[in-house]
N, C-alpha and C positions, 0 to 999 in steps of 0.2 A: 332027485337027489338035492341035498341042501346046498345052497350056495357058499361060497366062501366069505367071510365076514372080515372086512378090513378097517380098523381104524386110523385115521390119517391125521397127524397133528402138524397144523401148519406152522412154519416158522414166519418170523417177522417179513423175509423177503417177499412173501406170498400175501403181505397186507399193505406193505409202505408204511409210511410215518404220519402222514396226515390225510384229511379227506380226500383232496385231489390226487395224491399219489395212490390211496386206498381204490379209488374207482378205476385206475390204470392197472394196479397189480392185481386185481381180482379177477379181470378180464382174462388174462394170461393164466391164472390160478384155475379157472373155470375149465379152460381147454385140457389141462393136466387132469383134473377130476372127471370130465367126461368121457376122456380117452380110456380112463379106468372103468368106468360106468359101461363102457361099451363091451368089457369082458364078462359083463353080467355078475359082477359081485355086489355084496351088501356093503354100502361104504357109509361109514360115520366119520364126521370132520370135527376136529376140535381147533382152536387156534389160540395164540397168544392175544396180548393186548397191552404190553408194556408202555410203547409209546402213546397209545390212545387213552389209557386210563389216567396215565400222568397228564395228558393234555387236557382231559375232562376234569379232573379233580383241580389243576391249577385255575382253570376258568371258573369254576364254581368257587373256589377259594377266593379269587379277585372279586366276584360278585358280592360274596359275603362280605368282605372287608370295605367295599364302595357301598355298603347299605342297601343293595338291590336284592338281596336274598338272605337267606338263613344258611349256616353251615351245613354242606352235603356230606354225610358219611362214606368212607370210602368204599363200603359195599354197595352203595347206591350207585357210584360212579362206574363200579365193575358192571353192574347190571345194564347202565347206559350202555357201555361199550360192547356188551354182548348184543345189545340190540341193534346198534348202527352198524358193527361189524358184519353181525348175522345177516341183515337184510341186503347188505352189498354183496356178500356172497351167494346168497340165496338167489337174488335176482340175476347175477352173473351166469351162475349155474343153469337157471332156467332158460335163459337166452341162449347159451350154447346148445343145450338139450333141443331147444326150438329150431335153431338153424340146422342141426342135423336130424330133424324128424324123429326125435325119440320122445316117446311118452313116459315120463318118470316123474313123479313127485318130489319136491325137495321142502323139507320143513326144518325150520329154526325153532329150538327149544331153550328158552331161557332157564338157567339150571343152577340149583342151589347146592352147594358142596359143604357138608358138616365138618367141622373142625373141632378139635379137643381145646377148650378155653385154657385149659393149663398147659398147653403146648410150650416148650422154652422158646419156640421160635418169636413168641409176643415179647420177649424180654431182650432178643437179639435179632432186630430186624436186618434183613439181608438180600430181600428180592429188589432188584433194580427197576424202576419204572420211570417213564417220562422221557425227555429229550436228553441228549449227551449235553455235558458242560465242560468248561475248563475246570482246572484244579481251583482257580480264583473264584469262580463263580459258585462253586461247590462249597468252598469257604465261606461265602457269605451267608448260604443257606443253612450251614451247620451252626453258626453263629446265632442264627435265629431259632435254633433247636430243631432244624430237620436234617437227620441223618444222611450223609452221602456215601459212596464208595466208587472207587475205580473199578470199571466194568470191563474186563478182559482185553484191556489194552486199547479201548475205543473212546476213552474219555469218563468221565464222572457222572453219575446219575443219583437221583434221590432213592433211598431204599425204604421199604416197609416189611412189616413181619410177613413170612412165608410158612405158615404151619402145613403140617402134612395132612393130605385129605383123608378122611375116614369113610365117608360115605355120600354117594351122589344121590340126592332126595328125589330126583326124577327118573331114575333109572327104569322103571317099569314103564313110564311113558315112552321113554327111547325105545325100549325092546319093543312096544306095539309099533310104533312107526316103521322100525326097520323091519319088522315081520310084514309089514303091509307094503314093503318094497319102496319106501321114501328113501332118499338121501336125507340124512340127518346132520345139522350142524347144531352142535350142543358143547357143554362146558367150556363155552368162550371164555378166554383168560383166565383158565383154571376154575371156572364156576364162582359164583357169587357166595364168597365164605359166610358160614352161618353157624350158630351154635344152638344146641337144643335145650331149651329151658322149660322143662314139664310140659313138652308138646308144643310150646312156641317157639318157632324158629326165630333168631334175632341176629341181625348181621354182625360181623366181626370186623374189625379194622385190620384188614390184612390183605394181600394179592398170593393167591396160591399157584404153585408152579404149574403151569398147563401141561408138561410132560409127564409129571406125577400123577396128575389127575387123568391123564390119557391112559396113562398104564390101568389104573384102577378101572376106569371105564371098560377097557378092551378085555379086562379079565372077567368084569361083570357081565358082559355080554357075550362071553365065550368066543372071543374073537379068535381068528387063525393068526393074524398079523397085526402087529402095531408097527406103523411107519411113521418115523419122526423125520420131519423134514427141515433142513437147516442150510447154512450157507456153503458148506464143503461137500463134496462128493462122498468122501469116506472118512472114518474116524483115524486119527494119526496118534502115534505115541512119540514122545521127544518133539512135539510141534513146534516148528520154527528154529530147530536146531540142525546142525549139518547131518545128524544121524536119526532125522525124521523118517518114521515108516508109517505108511498107509496101511491101514488093516481092512482085509476083506471079510474075514470070518473070525468070530470071537465067542468062545465059550463063557458061560458065566464065570467059572472060575479064573480064567484069565482076566476077564473084566475086573473082578473082585481085586485080583493082585495088582493091576494097574491103577485102579483107585487107591489102594494103600500106598501106592509109589507117588500119589499126587500128580499123575500124568495127565489129568483133565482139570480144565479152568473151572472154579466153582461158578463164575457167573455165566457160563455158556455151555460147554459139552458134559461138564460133571452131572448136572440133573437129567441129561438125555441118557447116561450111562445108568445111571441108578435106576430111572424107570425103565428102562430096556431090560435090565437085570430082573427086577420084581416082574415084569410081565412074563419073561421066560421061565422063571420060577414057579409062575401061578398055575401052570397046566401042561400036560405032555403035548409035545408038538408045537408049542407056541414060540414065535420067533418075532424078533424086533429087527426092523430093518431102519439104518440111519444113513439118509442120502440128502442130495440137493431135489428140490421140486421138479426140475427139468428131467430129472433122472429117476422118477419114482416108479415108471412103468418097467424101465430096464432093470431097477433094483429088484422089483418084484418078479421078474423073469430070472433073477440071479446072474445077472449080467454085470452089476455094479454095485457100489455102495457098502457099508459094513452091516454084516447080519449078526445077532447076539442070539445065543441059544444054549440050550442045556449041554 
């Protein structure tokens, strides 16, 4: 009997905001992942990189301005973030497997995701990256030509282009490793954005939304479940208002209706709902769960979280 296949998109709370926090955060994340591995499912992990790629890009820009190096393109910073987040996750999961006496391989795949060079997102930057700032700090950066936006009531951040993912170039490699029983970490930070120029892949100055890539990956792998982990246990409508309502079950049609009503914040929940709907529509019986990291196992068992389905 074929194993159930689950793609898990880790949110920022699973990673921390800097190197020290990340080491601490991934230890807890690994426990949750290995709990799921004990149920004998095929597990594929994706993750964000908003704070990390912003930190890397800022450091590289400062080095360039100081005369200590050349300008580093944003897709190169995305690749760096994939590597350093991936190895921390990989090692934490391996250690947790070791402590439990489980013999299972873990692999990190640096992955490129093809985008359309004519995607209108390149003319309208909307993806927040880096650390949160005050309005005054953001204003100073905007005066220097760096666009910023308020991010879901949490402060201001730099924004970059976020084109739609079209093709995961390492998909067949990922399939091979999953088929061999590996827990695979891939498409970190939405993947390294590239465009195809007559067979040559060239980096694009962008950061792709990790939930949208996770949906594309889950569909490409024929996954049974896409699990999007975030800061809340369930999705809500009328969030933060007296008539706020937590949702346990959401059909694609209901989700689309709520999106039309602007129920979900653009910088946080909206891309998760969009990704959930796209995966649910990609094949029969496909379901997306949105919940907290700590509630993942309970959510998969149907005890909590918000499930989006046809």
